[in-house]
N, C-alpha and C positions, 0 to 999 in steps of 0.2 A: 450607649442611648449617649444621648444628647445633656449637657448641663445644663442650669443654668445662665452659667454664664458663658457660654459658646454659644445659647441662643442667643444672650442679649450679646454677645462677639459679630456675630453672623448676621443679624439684622441690619448693626452702623457699620458694618463690613460692606454691605448693599449697598447702602445710601451714602458711605463714604466712594466707591466705586462709581457711579451712578455722576452723581455731581461729578468725579474727573472726566467719567467722558464727554455733559456735557458740557465744562469747560475746554477740552481741547476742544470739539466741536465751535465754542465761539470764536475761537482764536483763531483757532482754521479762515473759517469764513471772514473775519474783521481782517486776517494778511489775504483773501481771495480779493478782500476790498481792496487794497493800498492800502490799508491804513496798518503802520508800524506800531510793534507794542513790545516791549523790553522789559525783561528780564518771568520773561515766562516760565521757565522752571519755581522760582521762588511766587508765585501768579497761582499753578498748581499745585506747591504745597498747600497755600493759603487757602486753595479753594478744599483742597482731603481734609484741612483742620477745620473748616468753619462748619462743612457737611458733620467732620464728627463731631465738635461741639454741640450742634443742634440739638443731633441722635443721639447723642450722650444725655443730653438735658431734658430728652423728652422722655428717654426711656427715665431716670431716675426719679422722674415727673409722675411718671404708673406707676413705678414700684412705689412709688411713697404713697399711694390715691387709691391702687390698686381698682380705682373704676375710671372705663373710656370717656365716658362722658366730662367725665372732672375735670382727668386727667388733660384732654383736651382742650379745655377749658383754660385752665390754670396755666401748662404750656404755649396757650398763645397769649397769654396776659405777661406773663415773664418776660418771653421772646422781644415782645412788641417792648416791656422797660428796658430790659436789655440792651435791644439795639437801639434805644433813646439815650440810654446814659451813657452808651461807648460811643457814639457820635458826637452829646454837651462833651464828652470827654475827649477829644480828641486822638482814641484809641479804634474805632471803628473799625473793624475787618474791610466794610466800602475803599472808605477815607484809602484807606494801607494799597487795596488790589490798586486804585486810581493813581495813585503815586509811583505802586512800584509801573505799573503801565506805564507813561509815563516817563518813563528816569529819571524820578526825582533824584539827587543828589545824597538827600541829608535819608533818604526810604529805601533799608533792602534788607539783609535775611533777619539782624534781631529784630528788625518790627516785625518778622513771623516767627521766630523761634517764643516772643511773650504769647500770641495764640496754639501755640504749640505746647509750651507750660500750661497753657490755662485749658485744653483740650485733657493733658495727661495726667494731671490736674483729677480736672469731674470724671474721668475713667476709671480713675485709682477707686476713689470716690463709689461711685457707682457701682463696681465692682465689692468690696467689701458691706456697701450699704445692701446690695441685693441676697449679699449670703447671709445674711441675720431674717434680714425680714419674712424672706419665704423658703429659709429655712425650719 
């Protein structure tokens, strides 16, 4: 039988896989149009991590509120606030991805690791929180 942790992990994995496929498609289309993209591996890692952070945050919101409508509304507000705050603090994944793509010498894998650490922390919190809440 599927555990709650397994079910949540599978939903997050499906979102991450879809994000990677979309990112590969975009990189391929940009390449076919003659646009040179630097740091493709780091861009793929960042796309994976951003999808993981978004889906994990959504799962945390859903586990906490346990109501689909309120969860969607609160998650949307939190996502907008998070994107706005990260853009103002200049640690936005969009900015990082853009800088990686153009080959900015001050942006590298260490910048991506900040988001990896955030994803790991959120996922650990989700696993511990969902076990306590749903059992």
